[in-house]
Every structure is written in C-alpha cells, then in structure tokens.
C-alpha positions, -999 to 999 in steps of 0.1 A, spaced: 279 373 302 253 389 278 273 378 249 272 341 264 234 342 270 227 356 237 249 328 220 232 302 239 195 315 231 207 319 195 221 285 192 188 269 208 167 290 183 187 279 153 186 242 164 147 244 168 145 260 134 164 234 115 142 215 90 151 178 88 159 165 54 137 135 50 144 129 12 167 99 21 141 84 44 112 90 18 133 71 -9 139 42 15 102 41 23 92 42 -14 115 12 -19 99 -6 11 64 0 -4 75 -12 -39 89 -45 -22 56 -50 -4 37 -45 -37 59 -71 -53 55 -95 -24 16 -89 -24 16 -96 -63 38 -128 -58 16 -141 -29 -15 -135 -52 1 -155 -80 14 -184 -58 -11 -188 -32 -41 -171 -47 -61 -138 -43 -79 -148 -10 -48 -154 9 -29 -123 -5 -58 -99 1 -64 -112 35 -27 -111 45 -20 -75 31 -53 -59 43 -50 -37 75 -76 -49 101 -97 -17 91 -87 -22 54 -114 -13 28 -119 -25 -10 -143 -12 -35 -157 -40 -59 -182 -26 -84 -207 -7 -65 -198 -23 -31 -175 -11 -4 -162 -39 17 -149 -29 51 -125 -48 75 -100 -77 69 -124 -103 77 -152 -91 53 -125 -86 27 -114 -124 31 -151 -135 32 -158 -115 -2 -128 -131 -18 -137 -166 -6 -173 -161 -21 -166 -142 -53 -133 -155 -67 -133 -185 -89 -105 -210 -98 -84 -199 -128 -88 -161 -120 -56 -143 -118 -48 -107 -110 -13 -92 -117 -3 -55 -112 28 -33 -114 29 0 -95 40 28 -119 40 55 -91 46 55 -54 42 84 -30 52 84 8 43 108 34 72 128 49 64 111 82 66 77 66 34 64 79 12 66 48 18 58 11 -2 54 -20 5 36 -53 -10 34 -86 -3 14 -118 -15 -12 -143 -34 -44 -137 -45 -74 -156 -73 -96 -145 -76 -129 -164 -106 -152 -160 -124 -180 -180 -161 -173 -191 -188 -202 -188 -175 -215 -221 -140 -216 -209 -129 -189 -231 -101 -167 -216 -111 -131 -208 -87 -104 -200 -94 -72 -184 -69 -44 -179 -71 -12 -159 -55 11 -134 -53 2 -97 -48 27 -68 -39 13 -31 -34 33 -1 -9 19 24 -4 26 62 25 16 81 15 -6 112 30 -3 147 52 -32 140 67 -15 109 50 -34 82 29 -19 55 -8 -30 51 -34 -15 26 -62 7 40 -79 12 5 -77 -10 -25 
C-alpha cells in the first residue's frame, strides 16, 4: 500500500514539474507575426497608410511621430488623416521577430523606406529602422500596441 501511495504521489509530482516545450508554438507564432507584418505592409501599399494603420492598431495602440505620442486607434487614424499627403509611401520588412513564450506579445524590427515628394515635386527618400510591439487580441488576431 505504501509503495502504491508513494508511486501515485511521485507520479503527480513529476507531472506537475514537467516543463512544456513551447519552441514549436513560438516558431508558429513568429510565422503568424511575419504574415501580419506582410499583410500590414501590403495594405499600406494598396489601400494607403491611413487605412492600414487604423486597421492594425489595437484600441489602445500608441505611435510616436517626431516628438508626439499619439494614443488610441481613433487618434492614430486622425493623425494619419491630417498628416499624410498623397504620393507618400512607406514600406518595411521585419528582420527580427521575438514572441513571448505565452504567445500573447511579440516585437519586430527591421528596415523601412519612406518616400514622399517635396514642394517642388522632387522625390525624397528616407530610410531607417522601425520597431513594433504586437499583442494578440482575444479573437486571436495580432494588433500593434506600439509603433
């Protein structure tokens, strides 16, 4: 009887101490975030920056533009409606993606290119590095909380 109780307690302890291997899940989530980044970039090219940033922002999303911090999905959309001009394009490619072990948060960074026309119609190209923080929503979609 003692041996049976010992084995039962030992088995429950071992089950409780197991560490779940999340490496496959993390790789799957990284692929999801990469696909979302691609879809975000594609929407920006096809439908414009206003629509893309409004669609992919979380309700409590935040963007920093210059010395301004714009908080909330509606404020982000309003900022883009006011400050984006025709013929401005933004393209980006993530070069790094990290996802939490829980699969609820992620961040990306990579290269971006912003193209615009100055007042004389001369094309201006600015390049830099972007950083985006993503959060998985209750419905399973990814939306940015910081850009």
